[in-house]
N, C-alpha and C positions, 0 to 999 in steps of 0.2 A: 298333690299328695306325695309324700316321701316314698322312695323305692322300698320294696318289701324288705330288703336287707336292713334298712334303718328301723323297721317296725318290729323286728323280732327281738325277743328279750334274752339274748345270749351275750356273754362277754366276748364280743368279737376281738380276736387277736390276742387275748390274754394268755391262752395256752401256748402261743408262739413267743411270748415275752414282749409283745408290743405294748406300748403305753401311749394313750391318746389323752393329753391333758385338756384339749379344747376342741369343741365342735363349732364350726363356722356356718352360719346360715346365709341365705341370699341377702344382699345389701338392702333389699326391699322389705325384709321381715321386721316390721316395727309395730306389730299389733299382738299383744299377749293373748287376745281372744281369737286369733287366726286358728283355723282347724288343725294345722300342722304343729302348733306349739306344744300342746299337751303330749301327743305321741312322741315328739322329739325329746322333750325333757324326760319322759318315762324311759325311752330307749337309752338315753345318756346315763340315767341313773342305773339301769339294769346292766349296762356295759361298763360301768365304772368310769365314765367320762365326767369329770367334776365341773366343767364349765361349758357354757354356750355363749358364743359371741353373736349378738343380734346385729341387725342392719343399722342404717344411719337415718337420722331425721333430716330430710332435705328442706332447703328454703330457697326462695328466689327473690330477686330485688322487688321491693314493694310489699312483701309479706309482713305481717305483724310479728316482728321478732319475739317480743315478750309473750305474745299469745301462743306462739309456737313453742317457746321454752316451757310455759306452764303446761301445755298439752303433753310435751315430751316427758316432763316430770311425772305426770299422772300415768303415762304409759310405762315408764321405767318402774314405777311403784307396782304396776300390774305384773310386770315380768318378775319383780322381786317376790311377789306372792306365789307365782307359779314355781319359781326356783325353790322357795321354802317348802312347798308341798313335796318336791322330789329330791331335795338335798343337793341341788345343782345350782351353781352360781351363774348369774347372768353377767356378761361382760359387754360394756360399751366402749369401743376403742376410739381414741382420737384419730381423726382421718382428715386429710386435706380435701379441699373442694367446698362446694356450697351445702354443707351439712352442719347441723348444730354440733358443738363440741369439736370444731375443726382446729382449735388451739386451746391453750390452757385457760384463757379467759372465758371462752365459750363453754368449756367443761365446767368451770366454776359456776357459770350461770345455771347449768343443769343440776348442780349439786347444792347450790346455795340454801335452799329451803329444806334440805334433807337432814335427817337426824342420824347420828352415828349408828343407831340400831338398824337403819335401812341401807347403809352403804359402806363399802370398803373401797379404798383407792390404792392402786398398786402401780408404781412406775415400771414401765417395761422399756428396756433399751431398744433402740431401733424405731421407736415411734416419736412423733413430734413432742409429746408431753407425757402422757400416761394412759393407762387403760383403767377403766372403772369396773370394778366387780360389784355387782348389786347383790349383797348378801345380807338378808334380814337377820340372820343369826350371828353374824360376825362379831358384833360388839356386845352381845348379851352376857 
């Protein structure tokens, strides 16, 4: 469970002029139905934090790559629905290592079957390729 300070519904830091453009979750948070997801998105919405970066989809040698990609696409769509309810964008970041989306080609595999209404893509300098913002309302 998230610490109490993350569950309260106050704009933490705003009175001090602090801006928090992104909340980062544990790298293992890749289930939109996890019990901490709804409270996290609600707290971010209440605090004016517009984006949540979720964890990474791991894979190991011998895994069914395309099966994992299909499952990850469904999971990302679930996060997009949660984000739409709270007006908070979900971010999936390109990351090195044995994770889906570890390079531009892998990221393309995650996005290939997506429609523009379900995704936005934003290049961020300092990463290998780009960061994906899952924003259902971005292209409407």
